TORKOL-4160 file (C-alpha; in steps of 0.2 Angstrom, whole numbers, padded with zeros to 4 digits, m for minus):
447
<pt num="1" X="0055" Y="0656" Z="m0309"/>
<pt num="2" X="0059" Y="0674" Z="m0310"/>
<pt num="3" X="0060" Y="0685" Z="m0327"/>
<pt num="4" X="0074" Y="0696" Z="m0331"/>
<pt num="5" X="0075" Y="0713" Z="m0326"/>
<pt num="6" X="0060" Y="0725" Z="m0333"/>
<pt num="7" X="0050" Y="0708" Z="m0336"/>
<pt num="8" X="0033" Y="0702" Z="m0329"/>
<pt num="9" X="0039" Y="0689" Z="m0315"/>
<pt num="10" X="0032" Y="0672" Z="m0317"/>
<pt num="11" X="0027" Y="0657" Z="m0306"/>
<pt num="12" X="0027" Y="0646" Z="m0321"/>
<pt num="13" X="0029" Y="0646" Z="m0340"/>
<pt num="14" X="0014" Y="0641" Z="m0351"/>
<pt num="15" X="0021" Y="0624" Z="m0356"/>
<pt num="16" X="0024" Y="0621" Z="m0337"/>
<pt num="17" X="0007" Y="0626" Z="m0330"/>
<pt num="18" X="0000" Y="0614" Z="m0345"/>
<pt num="19" X="0009" Y="0600" Z="m0338"/>
<pt num="20" X="0004" Y="0605" Z="m0320"/>
<pt num="21" X="m0015" Y="0606" Z="m0326"/>
<pt num="22" X="m0013" Y="0588" Z="m0335"/>
<pt num="23" X="m0008" Y="0580" Z="m0319"/>
<pt num="24" X="m0024" Y="0587" Z="m0308"/>
<pt num="25" X="m0035" Y="0574" Z="m0302"/>
<pt num="26" X="m0048" Y="0567" Z="m0289"/>
<pt num="27" X="m0042" Y="0561" Z="m0274"/>
<pt num="28" X="m0053" Y="0549" Z="m0263"/>
<pt num="29" X="m0054" Y="0557" Z="m0245"/>
<pt num="30" X="m0043" Y="0544" Z="m0237"/>
<pt num="31" X="m0029" Y="0550" Z="m0247"/>
<pt num="32" X="m0029" Y="0568" Z="m0243"/>
<pt num="33" X="m0013" Y="0573" Z="m0235"/>
<pt num="34" X="m0004" Y="0559" Z="m0245"/>
<pt num="35" X="0013" Y="0562" Z="m0253"/>
<pt num="36" X="0004" Y="0562" Z="m0270"/>
<pt num="37" X="m0009" Y="0573" Z="m0266"/>
<pt num="38" X="0003" Y="0586" Z="m0256"/>
<pt num="39" X="0010" Y="0588" Z="m0273"/>
<pt num="40" X="m0005" Y="0592" Z="m0280"/>
<pt num="41" X="m0006" Y="0605" Z="m0268"/>
<pt num="42" X="0009" Y="0611" Z="m0273"/>
<pt num="43" X="0004" Y="0612" Z="m0291"/>
<pt num="44" X="m0012" Y="0620" Z="m0287"/>
<pt num="45" X="m0005" Y="0634" Z="m0277"/>
<pt num="46" X="0007" Y="0638" Z="m0291"/>
<pt num="47" X="m0007" Y="0639" Z="m0303"/>
<pt num="48" X="m0016" Y="0651" Z="m0293"/>
<pt num="49" X="m0003" Y="0661" Z="m0290"/>
<pt num="50" X="0001" Y="0661" Z="m0310"/>
<pt num="51" X="m0017" Y="0663" Z="m0314"/>
<pt num="52" X="m0017" Y="0680" Z="m0301"/>
<pt num="53" X="m0002" Y="0685" Z="m0310"/>
<pt num="54" X="m0009" Y="0685" Z="m0327"/>
<pt num="55" X="m0027" Y="0691" Z="m0321"/>
<pt num="56" X="m0019" Y="0706" Z="m0313"/>
<pt num="57" X="m0007" Y="0710" Z="m0326"/>
<pt num="58" X="m0020" Y="0707" Z="m0341"/>
<pt num="59" X="m0009" Y="0696" Z="m0350"/>
<pt num="60" X="m0013" Y="0680" Z="m0358"/>
<pt num="61" X="m0022" Y="0668" Z="m0345"/>
<pt num="62" X="m0016" Y="0652" Z="m0351"/>
<pt num="63" X="m0019" Y="0643" Z="m0333"/>
<pt num="64" X="m0038" Y="0647" Z="m0336"/>
<pt num="65" X="m0038" Y="0641" Z="m0355"/>
<pt num="66" X="m0029" Y="0625" Z="m0350"/>
<pt num="67" X="m0039" Y="0621" Z="m0336"/>
<pt num="68" X="m0055" Y="0624" Z="m0349"/>
<pt num="69" X="m0046" Y="0615" Z="m0364"/>
<pt num="70" X="m0041" Y="0599" Z="m0352"/>
<pt num="71" X="m0058" Y="0600" Z="m0342"/>
<pt num="72" X="m0050" Y="0602" Z="m0324"/>
<pt num="73" X="m0062" Y="0615" Z="m0318"/>
<pt num="74" X="m0074" Y="0599" Z="m0313"/>
<pt num="75" X="m0059" Y="0593" Z="m0305"/>
<pt num="76" X="m0055" Y="0608" Z="m0295"/>
<pt num="77" X="m0073" Y="0607" Z="m0289"/>
<pt num="78" X="m0073" Y="0590" Z="m0284"/>
<pt num="79" X="m0056" Y="0591" Z="m0273"/>
<pt num="80" X="m0065" Y="0608" Z="m0265"/>
<pt num="81" X="m0079" Y="0597" Z="m0258"/>
<pt num="82" X="m0068" Y="0583" Z="m0254"/>
<pt num="83" X="m0060" Y="0595" Z="m0243"/>
<pt num="84" X="m0073" Y="0603" Z="m0236"/>
<pt num="85" X="m0078" Y="0587" Z="m0231"/>
<pt num="86" X="m0063" Y="0581" Z="m0223"/>
<pt num="87" X="m0063" Y="0596" Z="m0213"/>
<pt num="88" X="m0080" Y="0594" Z="m0206"/>
<pt num="89" X="m0078" Y="0573" Z="m0205"/>
<pt num="90" X="m0060" Y="0569" Z="m0201"/>
<pt num="91" X="m0050" Y="0584" Z="m0196"/>
<pt num="92" X="m0058" Y="0585" Z="m0180"/>
<pt num="93" X="m0056" Y="0567" Z="m0176"/>
<pt num="94" X="m0038" Y="0568" Z="m0180"/>
<pt num="95" X="m0034" Y="0583" Z="m0169"/>
<pt num="96" X="m0047" Y="0575" Z="m0155"/>
<pt num="97" X="m0036" Y="0558" Z="m0155"/>
<pt num="98" X="m0028" Y="0553" Z="m0136"/>
<pt num="99" X="m0010" Y="0557" Z="m0138"/>
<pt num="100" X="m0008" Y="0566" Z="m0153"/>
<pt num="101" X="0005" Y="0579" Z="m0152"/>
<pt num="102" X="0015" Y="0579" Z="m0168"/>
<pt num="103" X="0032" Y="0590" Z="m0168"/>
<pt num="104" X="0025" Y="0599" Z="m0181"/>
<pt num="105" X="0009" Y="0602" Z="m0188"/>
<pt num="106" X="0015" Y="0609" Z="m0204"/>
<pt num="107" X="0005" Y="0595" Z="m0214"/>
<pt num="108" X="m0011" Y="0598" Z="m0206"/>
<pt num="109" X="m0008" Y="0616" Z="m0211"/>
<pt num="110" X="m0005" Y="0614" Z="m0229"/>
<pt num="111" X="m0019" Y="0602" Z="m0228"/>
<pt num="112" X="m0032" Y="0616" Z="m0223"/>
<pt num="113" X="m0023" Y="0629" Z="m0234"/>
<pt num="114" X="m0027" Y="0619" Z="m0247"/>
<pt num="115" X="m0046" Y="0626" Z="m0249"/>
<pt num="116" X="m0038" Y="0643" Z="m0249"/>
<pt num="117" X="m0029" Y="0637" Z="m0263"/>
<pt num="118" X="m0043" Y="0630" Z="m0274"/>
<pt num="119" X="m0055" Y="0643" Z="m0270"/>
<pt num="120" X="m0042" Y="0656" Z="m0275"/>
<pt num="121" X="m0040" Y="0648" Z="m0292"/>
<pt num="122" X="m0058" Y="0644" Z="m0295"/>
<pt num="123" X="m0061" Y="0664" Z="m0290"/>
<pt num="124" X="m0049" Y="0670" Z="m0302"/>
<pt num="125" X="m0055" Y="0658" Z="m0318"/>
<pt num="126" X="m0072" Y="0660" Z="m0315"/>
<pt num="127" X="m0074" Y="0677" Z="m0318"/>
<pt num="128" X="m0074" Y="0673" Z="m0336"/>
<pt num="129" X="m0090" Y="0665" Z="m0344"/>
<pt num="130" X="m0080" Y="0652" Z="m0353"/>
<pt num="131" X="m0074" Y="0645" Z="m0336"/>
<pt num="132" X="m0092" Y="0644" Z="m0328"/>
<pt num="133" X="m0099" Y="0634" Z="m0343"/>
<pt num="134" X="m0085" Y="0623" Z="m0342"/>
<pt num="135" X="m0090" Y="0617" Z="m0326"/>
<pt num="136" X="m0104" Y="0610" Z="m0332"/>
<pt num="137" X="m0114" Y="0599" Z="m0320"/>
<pt num="138" X="m0103" Y="0602" Z="m0307"/>
<pt num="139" X="m0109" Y="0620" Z="m0306"/>
<pt num="140" X="m0123" Y="0615" Z="m0295"/>
<pt num="141" X="m0111" Y="0608" Z="m0283"/>
<pt num="142" X="m0101" Y="0623" Z="m0282"/>
<pt num="143" X="m0117" Y="0634" Z="m0280"/>
<pt num="144" X="m0120" Y="0621" Z="m0265"/>
<pt num="145" X="m0104" Y="0625" Z="m0258"/>
<pt num="146" X="m0106" Y="0644" Z="m0259"/>
<pt num="147" X="m0122" Y="0644" Z="m0252"/>
<pt num="148" X="m0115" Y="0633" Z="m0236"/>
<pt num="149" X="m0100" Y="0645" Z="m0234"/>
<pt num="150" X="m0112" Y="0660" Z="m0237"/>
<pt num="151" X="m0124" Y="0654" Z="m0224"/>
<pt num="152" X="m0110" Y="0650" Z="m0211"/>
<pt num="153" X="m0105" Y="0668" Z="m0213"/>
<pt num="154" X="m0121" Y="0673" Z="m0208"/>
<pt num="155" X="m0123" Y="0662" Z="m0193"/>
<pt num="156" X="m0107" Y="0665" Z="m0187"/>
<pt num="157" X="m0112" Y="0684" Z="m0189"/>
<pt num="158" X="m0126" Y="0682" Z="m0177"/>
<pt num="159" X="m0116" Y="0672" Z="m0164"/>
<pt num="160" X="m0102" Y="0685" Z="m0164"/>
<pt num="161" X="m0088" Y="0672" Z="m0170"/>
<pt num="162" X="m0083" Y="0679" Z="m0186"/>
<pt num="163" X="m0077" Y="0696" Z="m0184"/>
<pt num="164" X="m0070" Y="0692" Z="m0165"/>
<pt num="165" X="m0053" Y="0698" Z="m0166"/>
<pt num="166" X="m0047" Y="0688" Z="m0153"/>
<pt num="167" X="m0053" Y="0672" Z="m0162"/>
<pt num="168" X="m0048" Y="0678" Z="m0180"/>
<pt num="169" X="m0031" Y="0686" Z="m0177"/>
<pt num="170" X="m0018" Y="0683" Z="m0189"/>
<pt num="171" X="m0005" Y="0669" Z="m0183"/>
<pt num="172" X="0004" Y="0665" Z="m0199"/>
<pt num="173" X="0006" Y="0648" Z="m0204"/>
<pt num="174" X="0019" Y="0642" Z="m0192"/>
<pt num="175" X="0005" Y="0630" Z="m0184"/>
<pt num="176" X="0017" Y="0629" Z="m0168"/>
<pt num="177" X="0001" Y="0621" Z="m0157"/>
<pt num="178" X="m0016" Y="0611" Z="m0161"/>
<pt num="179" X="m0023" Y="0626" Z="m0153"/>
<pt num="180" X="m0015" Y="0638" Z="m0165"/>
<pt num="181" X="m0020" Y="0626" Z="m0179"/>
<pt num="182" X="m0040" Y="0627" Z="m0175"/>
<pt num="183" X="m0038" Y="0646" Z="m0175"/>
<pt num="184" X="m0031" Y="0645" Z="m0193"/>
<pt num="185" X="m0046" Y="0634" Z="m0198"/>
<pt num="186" X="m0057" Y="0648" Z="m0192"/>
<pt num="187" X="m0046" Y="0661" Z="m0203"/>
<pt num="188" X="m0046" Y="0649" Z="m0218"/>
<pt num="189" X="m0063" Y="0644" Z="m0217"/>
<pt num="190" X="m0069" Y="0663" Z="m0216"/>
<pt num="191" X="m0058" Y="0668" Z="m0231"/>
<pt num="192" X="m0065" Y="0654" Z="m0242"/>
<pt num="193" X="m0082" Y="0660" Z="m0236"/>
<pt num="194" X="m0078" Y="0678" Z="m0243"/>
<pt num="195" X="m0071" Y="0669" Z="m0259"/>
<pt num="196" X="m0087" Y="0660" Z="m0260"/>
<pt num="197" X="m0096" Y="0677" Z="m0261"/>
<pt num="198" X="m0085" Y="0682" Z="m0276"/>
<pt num="199" X="m0088" Y="0666" Z="m0285"/>
<pt num="200" X="m0106" Y="0666" Z="m0284"/>
<pt num="201" X="m0106" Y="0683" Z="m0289"/>
<pt num="202" X="m0097" Y="0679" Z="m0305"/>
<pt num="203" X="m0110" Y="0664" Z="m0308"/>
<pt num="204" X="m0124" Y="0676" Z="m0307"/>
<pt num="205" X="m0114" Y="0687" Z="m0318"/>
<pt num="206" X="m0116" Y="0674" Z="m0331"/>
<pt num="207" X="m0134" Y="0669" Z="m0327"/>
<pt num="208" X="m0140" Y="0665" Z="m0345"/>
<pt num="209" X="m0126" Y="0654" Z="m0348"/>
<pt num="210" X="m0131" Y="0641" Z="m0331"/>
<pt num="211" X="m0146" Y="0627" Z="m0332"/>
<pt num="212" X="m0162" Y="0631" Z="m0327"/>
<pt num="213" X="m0160" Y="0618" Z="m0312"/>
<pt num="214" X="m0146" Y="0630" Z="m0307"/>
<pt num="215" X="m0156" Y="0644" Z="m0309"/>
<pt num="216" X="m0170" Y="0636" Z="m0298"/>
<pt num="217" X="m0158" Y="0630" Z="m0286"/>
<pt num="218" X="m0152" Y="0648" Z="m0284"/>
<pt num="219" X="m0167" Y="0658" Z="m0282"/>
<pt num="220" X="m0179" Y="0644" Z="m0274"/>
<pt num="221" X="m0170" Y="0632" Z="m0266"/>
<pt num="222" X="m0157" Y="0643" Z="m0258"/>
<pt num="223" X="m0167" Y="0659" Z="m0260"/>
<pt num="224" X="m0151" Y="0669" Z="m0262"/>
<pt num="225" X="m0161" Y="0686" Z="m0264"/>
<pt num="226" X="m0163" Y="0684" Z="m0246"/>
<pt num="227" X="m0148" Y="0678" Z="m0240"/>
<pt num="228" X="m0139" Y="0692" Z="m0248"/>
<pt num="229" X="m0151" Y="0705" Z="m0240"/>
<pt num="230" X="m0145" Y="0698" Z="m0224"/>
<pt num="231" X="m0126" Y="0700" Z="m0228"/>
<pt num="232" X="m0130" Y="0720" Z="m0233"/>
<pt num="233" X="m0138" Y="0721" Z="m0217"/>
<pt num="234" X="m0126" Y="0711" Z="m0206"/>
<pt num="235" X="m0109" Y="0710" Z="m0216"/>
<pt num="236" X="m0095" Y="0698" Z="m0207"/>
<pt num="237" X="m0082" Y="0707" Z="m0217"/>
<pt num="238" X="m0084" Y="0723" Z="m0205"/>
<pt num="239" X="m0079" Y="0726" Z="m0187"/>
<pt num="240" X="m0071" Y="0735" Z="m0173"/>
<pt num="241" X="m0054" Y="0730" Z="m0167"/>
<pt num="242" X="m0051" Y="0732" Z="m0148"/>
<pt num="243" X="m0045" Y="0749" Z="m0150"/>
<pt num="244" X="m0061" Y="0755" Z="m0158"/>
<pt num="245" X="m0053" Y="0757" Z="m0175"/>
<pt num="246" X="m0065" Y="0751" Z="m0189"/>
<pt num="247" X="m0058" Y="0736" Z="m0200"/>
<pt num="248" X="m0063" Y="0730" Z="m0217"/>
<pt num="249" X="m0059" Y="0711" Z="m0224"/>
<pt num="250" X="m0050" Y="0716" Z="m0239"/>
<pt num="251" X="m0038" Y="0706" Z="m0250"/>
<pt num="252" X="m0040" Y="0691" Z="m0237"/>
<pt num="253" X="m0034" Y="0703" Z="m0224"/>
<pt num="254" X="m0042" Y="0714" Z="m0211"/>
<pt num="255" X="m0038" Y="0731" Z="m0213"/>
<pt num="256" X="m0040" Y="0746" Z="m0204"/>
<pt num="257" X="m0052" Y="0759" Z="m0213"/>
<pt num="258" X="m0053" Y="0778" Z="m0210"/>
<pt num="259" X="m0069" Y="0785" Z="m0204"/>
<pt num="260" X="m0070" Y="0795" Z="m0220"/>
<pt num="261" X="m0069" Y="0781" Z="m0231"/>
<pt num="262" X="m0081" Y="0769" Z="m0221"/>
<pt num="263" X="m0095" Y="0771" Z="m0235"/>
<pt num="264" X="m0082" Y="0766" Z="m0250"/>
<pt num="265" X="m0088" Y="0749" Z="m0254"/>
<pt num="266" X="m0075" Y="0735" Z="m0253"/>
<pt num="267" X="m0076" Y="0721" Z="m0268"/>
<pt num="268" X="m0083" Y="0710" Z="m0257"/>
<pt num="269" X="m0097" Y="0723" Z="m0253"/>
<pt num="270" X="m0098" Y="0728" Z="m0272"/>
<pt num="271" X="m0100" Y="0709" Z="m0276"/>
<pt num="272" X="m0114" Y="0708" Z="m0265"/>
<pt num="273" X="m0125" Y="0722" Z="m0273"/>
<pt num="274" X="m0121" Y="0716" Z="m0291"/>
<pt num="275" X="m0127" Y="0698" Z="m0288"/>
<pt num="276" X="m0144" Y="0705" Z="m0280"/>
<pt num="277" X="m0145" Y="0716" Z="m0295"/>
<pt num="278" X="m0144" Y="0703" Z="m0307"/>
<pt num="279" X="m0156" Y="0689" Z="m0295"/>
<pt num="280" X="m0168" Y="0703" Z="m0297"/>
<pt num="281" X="m0166" Y="0713" Z="m0311"/>
<pt num="282" X="m0163" Y="0699" Z="m0326"/>
<pt num="283" X="m0178" Y="0695" Z="m0334"/>
<pt num="284" X="m0178" Y="0677" Z="m0332"/>
<pt num="285" X="m0174" Y="0679" Z="m0314"/>
<pt num="286" X="m0190" Y="0688" Z="m0310"/>
<pt num="287" X="m0202" Y="0675" Z="m0319"/>
<pt num="288" X="m0194" Y="0660" Z="m0310"/>
<pt num="289" X="m0190" Y="0669" Z="m0292"/>
<pt num="290" X="m0207" Y="0662" Z="m0281"/>
<pt num="291" X="m0210" Y="0677" Z="m0271"/>
<pt num="292" X="m0221" Y="0679" Z="m0256"/>
<pt num="293" X="m0225" Y="0692" Z="m0242"/>
<pt num="294" X="m0210" Y="0686" Z="m0232"/>
<pt num="295" X="m0198" Y="0688" Z="m0246"/>
<pt num="296" X="m0205" Y="0705" Z="m0251"/>
<pt num="297" X="m0202" Y="0711" Z="m0233"/>
<pt num="298" X="m0185" Y="0705" Z="m0233"/>
<pt num="299" X="m0179" Y="0712" Z="m0250"/>
<pt num="300" X="m0189" Y="0728" Z="m0248"/>
<pt num="301" X="m0176" Y="0730" Z="m0231"/>
<pt num="302" X="m0163" Y="0734" Z="m0246"/>
<pt num="303" X="m0170" Y="0753" Z="m0249"/>
<pt num="304" X="m0162" Y="0757" Z="m0235"/>
<pt num="305" X="m0145" Y="0756" Z="m0240"/>
<pt num="306" X="m0149" Y="0762" Z="m0257"/>
<pt num="307" X="m0140" Y="0779" Z="m0253"/>
<pt num="308" X="m0133" Y="0792" Z="m0265"/>
<pt num="309" X="m0115" Y="0787" Z="m0260"/>
<pt num="310" X="m0119" Y="0769" Z="m0265"/>
<pt num="311" X="m0128" Y="0775" Z="m0281"/>
<pt num="312" X="m0113" Y="0783" Z="m0286"/>
<pt num="313" X="m0101" Y="0770" Z="m0283"/>
<pt num="314" X="m0113" Y="0756" Z="m0295"/>
<pt num="315" X="m0125" Y="0767" Z="m0306"/>
<pt num="316" X="m0133" Y="0753" Z="m0312"/>
<pt num="317" X="m0142" Y="0750" Z="m0293"/>
<pt num="318" X="m0153" Y="0765" Z="m0299"/>
<pt num="319" X="m0164" Y="0752" Z="m0309"/>
<pt num="320" X="m0164" Y="0740" Z="m0293"/>
<pt num="321" X="m0171" Y="0756" Z="m0283"/>
<pt num="322" X="m0184" Y="0759" Z="m0295"/>
<pt num="323" X="m0189" Y="0741" Z="m0295"/>
<pt num="324" X="m0189" Y="0740" Z="m0277"/>
<pt num="325" X="m0202" Y="0756" Z="m0275"/>
<pt num="326" X="m0212" Y="0748" Z="m0288"/>
<pt num="327" X="m0210" Y="0732" Z="m0279"/>
<pt num="328" X="m0217" Y="0740" Z="m0262"/>
<pt num="329" X="m0233" Y="0746" Z="m0268"/>
<pt num="330" X="m0237" Y="0731" Z="m0279"/>
<pt num="331" X="m0243" Y="0712" Z="m0273"/>
<pt num="332" X="m0231" Y="0700" Z="m0275"/>
<pt num="333" X="m0229" Y="0693" Z="m0293"/>
<pt num="334" X="m0237" Y="0678" Z="m0297"/>
<pt num="335" X="m0224" Y="0665" Z="m0305"/>
<pt num="336" X="m0226" Y="0653" Z="m0316"/>
<pt num="337" X="m0220" Y="0636" Z="m0309"/>
<pt num="338" X="m0215" Y="0625" Z="m0324"/>
<pt num="339" X="m0213" Y="0606" Z="m0320"/>
<pt num="340" X="m0193" Y="0602" Z="m0323"/>
<pt num="341" X="m0184" Y="0588" Z="m0320"/>
<pt num="342" X="m0173" Y="0595" Z="m0307"/>
<pt num="343" X="m0154" Y="0590" Z="m0307"/>
<pt num="344" X="m0146" Y="0589" Z="m0291"/>
<pt num="345" X="m0128" Y="0591" Z="m0285"/>
<pt num="346" X="m0118" Y="0574" Z="m0285"/>
<pt num="347" X="m0101" Y="0578" Z="m0279"/>
<pt num="348" X="m0104" Y="0580" Z="m0259"/>
<pt num="349" X="m0117" Y="0566" Z="m0259"/>
<pt num="350" X="m0106" Y="0554" Z="m0267"/>
<pt num="351" X="m0092" Y="0556" Z="m0257"/>
<pt num="352" X="m0103" Y="0554" Z="m0241"/>
<pt num="353" X="m0109" Y="0537" Z="m0247"/>
<pt num="354" X="m0092" Y="0532" Z="m0250"/>
<pt num="355" X="m0087" Y="0534" Z="m0234"/>
<pt num="356" X="m0102" Y="0533" Z="m0221"/>
<pt num="357" X="m0094" Y="0523" Z="m0207"/>
<pt num="358" X="m0077" Y="0526" Z="m0210"/>
<pt num="359" X="m0073" Y="0542" Z="m0204"/>
<pt num="360" X="m0064" Y="0537" Z="m0189"/>
<pt num="361" X="m0053" Y="0523" Z="m0199"/>
<pt num="362" X="m0047" Y="0537" Z="m0210"/>
<pt num="363" X="m0043" Y="0549" Z="m0197"/>
<pt num="364" X="m0033" Y="0535" Z="m0188"/>
<pt num="365" X="m0023" Y="0530" Z="m0204"/>
<pt num="366" X="m0021" Y="0548" Z="m0210"/>
<pt num="367" X="m0015" Y="0552" Z="m0190"/>
<pt num="368" X="m0003" Y="0539" Z="m0192"/>
<pt num="369" X="0003" Y="0539" Z="m0210"/>
<pt num="370" X="0002" Y="0558" Z="m0215"/>
<pt num="371" X="0001" Y="0570" Z="m0201"/>
<pt num="372" X="0016" Y="0564" Z="m0188"/>
<pt num="373" X="0030" Y="0570" Z="m0200"/>
<pt num="374" X="0047" Y="0564" Z="m0194"/>
<pt num="375" X="0062" Y="0577" Z="m0193"/>
<pt num="376" X="0066" Y="0572" Z="m0212"/>
<pt num="377" X="0049" Y="0574" Z="m0217"/>
<pt num="378" X="0047" Y="0592" Z="m0210"/>
<pt num="379" X="0064" Y="0598" Z="m0218"/>
<pt num="380" X="0056" Y="0589" Z="m0235"/>
<pt num="381" X="0039" Y="0600" Z="m0234"/>
<pt num="382" X="0049" Y="0615" Z="m0229"/>
<pt num="383" X="0059" Y="0615" Z="m0245"/>
<pt num="384" X="0044" Y="0611" Z="m0255"/>
<pt num="385" X="0035" Y="0624" Z="m0246"/>
<pt num="386" X="0048" Y="0637" Z="m0249"/>
<pt num="387" X="0051" Y="0630" Z="m0267"/>
<pt num="388" X="0031" Y="0633" Z="m0269"/>
<pt num="389" X="0030" Y="0652" Z="m0263"/>
<pt num="390" X="0039" Y="0662" Z="m0276"/>
<pt num="391" X="0042" Y="0677" Z="m0265"/>
<pt num="392" X="0050" Y="0689" Z="m0280"/>
<pt num="393" X="0034" Y="0684" Z="m0292"/>
<pt num="394" X="0022" Y="0687" Z="m0277"/>
<pt num="395" X="0029" Y="0704" Z="m0274"/>
<pt num="396" X="0021" Y="0707" Z="m0292"/>
<pt num="397" X="0004" Y="0706" Z="m0284"/>
<pt num="398" X="0006" Y="0719" Z="m0270"/>
<pt num="399" X="0000" Y="0735" Z="m0276"/>
<pt num="400" X="0004" Y="0744" Z="m0259"/>
<pt num="401" X="0017" Y="0744" Z="m0248"/>
<pt num="402" X="0019" Y="0729" Z="m0238"/>
<pt num="403" X="0011" Y="0727" Z="m0219"/>
<pt num="404" X="0019" Y="0726" Z="m0202"/>
<pt num="405" X="0014" Y="0707" Z="m0196"/>
<pt num="406" X="0012" Y="0713" Z="m0179"/>
<pt num="407" X="0005" Y="0730" Z="m0180"/>
<pt num="408" X="m0003" Y="0731" Z="m0200"/>
<pt num="409" X="0007" Y="0749" Z="m0204"/>
<pt num="410" X="0017" Y="0749" Z="m0218"/>
<pt num="411" X="0033" Y="0740" Z="m0217"/>
<pt num="412" X="0050" Y="0742" Z="m0225"/>
<pt num="413" X="0060" Y="0730" Z="m0214"/>
<pt num="414" X="0058" Y="0711" Z="m0219"/>
<pt num="415" X="0067" Y="0696" Z="m0208"/>
<pt num="416" X="0082" Y="0695" Z="m0213"/>
<pt num="417" X="0083" Y="0675" Z="m0210"/>
<pt num="418" X="0068" Y="0668" Z="m0220"/>
<pt num="419" X="0064" Y="0685" Z="m0232"/>
<pt num="420" X="0045" Y="0680" Z="m0227"/>
<pt num="421" X="0039" Y="0692" Z="m0215"/>
<pt num="422" X="0037" Y="0711" Z="m0216"/>
<pt num="423" X="0041" Y="0724" Z="m0200"/>
<pt num="424" X="0039" Y="0741" Z="m0198"/>
<pt num="425" X="0053" Y="0742" Z="m0184"/>
<pt num="426" X="0062" Y="0731" Z="m0171"/>
<pt num="427" X="0050" Y="0730" Z="m0158"/>
<pt num="428" X="0036" Y="0724" Z="m0169"/>
<pt num="429" X="0049" Y="0710" Z="m0175"/>
<pt num="430" X="0054" Y="0707" Z="m0158"/>
<pt num="431" X="0035" Y="0705" Z="m0151"/>
<pt num="432" X="0029" Y="0697" Z="m0166"/>
<pt num="433" X="0044" Y="0682" Z="m0164"/>
<pt num="434" X="0035" Y="0670" Z="m0154"/>
<pt num="435" X="0022" Y="0667" Z="m0169"/>
<pt num="436" X="0033" Y="0669" Z="m0182"/>
<pt num="437" X="0048" Y="0658" Z="m0175"/>
<pt num="438" X="0041" Y="0640" Z="m0179"/>
<pt num="439" X="0040" Y="0645" Z="m0199"/>
<pt num="440" X="0056" Y="0656" Z="m0200"/>
<pt num="441" X="0066" Y="0640" Z="m0195"/>
<pt num="442" X="0059" Y="0629" Z="m0206"/>
<pt num="443" X="0063" Y="0641" Z="m0219"/>
<pt num="444" X="0080" Y="0646" Z="m0214"/>
<pt num="445" X="0084" Y="0626" Z="m0214"/>
<pt num="446" X="0075" Y="0623" Z="m0231"/>
<pt num="447" X="0085" Y="0637" Z="m0239"/>
């Protein structure tokens, strides 16, 4: 709903948000994409939008409070990992099925997009220490997820997949073909991986409140100081477009950056440095991190990036610079290896055990029952989508002029049919129509 003139627009009032949070539950992988699951997707997306509105306006963050009080943060983590597993094990089998050519791939798109909704909500609430503590043992599963996503970023960067403009171009959510759907899956996966960097940074900011098992896993199982150093060396969120212009992935979009501003840190770049600062400078981390000659050589590469421009933006990194200079002339310090009973992540392993040997059956069941919609199903889903994405409320989040969907320049004109897409001029609207047509028709029919 929207508030009156002069008041902050809202997606949900506090009582509505509490009811939505109460209804959150875990689903078996087989039921991903079902009508009840889709309803929960709408709940999560509305909670996500409201949480961002509260955080950006510095008002009462009641969504976060309800998630903690009602013990639903572990539910969000479970659902995030379940969807990640579905994308790896089930989704490829659905779209590869012989003769599968649905009249609309909108249900599949919403299912894929659920990862963005879940990780977006977690990214907003895990900024706070009490939210990290409320994750309880599931923080291990979330750390596992973040590590997988970050290493995927690095691997994709090395193969040239991540920042290929042609492969990660924005096509909107009309999902008019399976080929487009695969491209959109790549976009969602990349955006989720960048959010995983943000979440990991928040966890390191609250490093004193996590368990010893989680700390050991971060430092010695994942070796995150070296992993993050790789991100500093080869940032996947920086690229050159086909016109040679510098672009950075900022606020879930590729944005052109002036050459004069290229040294200005984006939020994600800053979070990588802050995470490194916490992992290398925290006393508990220094005692637990099992550093050797190889790790030392990798971490010392950071010295080349700690220039005056960076230190002006994050002054606390001066201490990290001193630490690295000291490390360079010292032998790797010995670490005290305590005997501990280590906890291990359980959510993903349990889901795999429950569904091993069933992936193809699940794919066939979902393809027939959830992802081959009729005309009426598509219309109902479009109506639900239009109701979920409160455009008036979303405009509260825009701190700069809307960008043209075609060329990325500041836009002042909006699609008159769906009111959902922005353009800078008529020519751009015409060029983008083939991409926008599908979702525009659905939204126009549902309004």
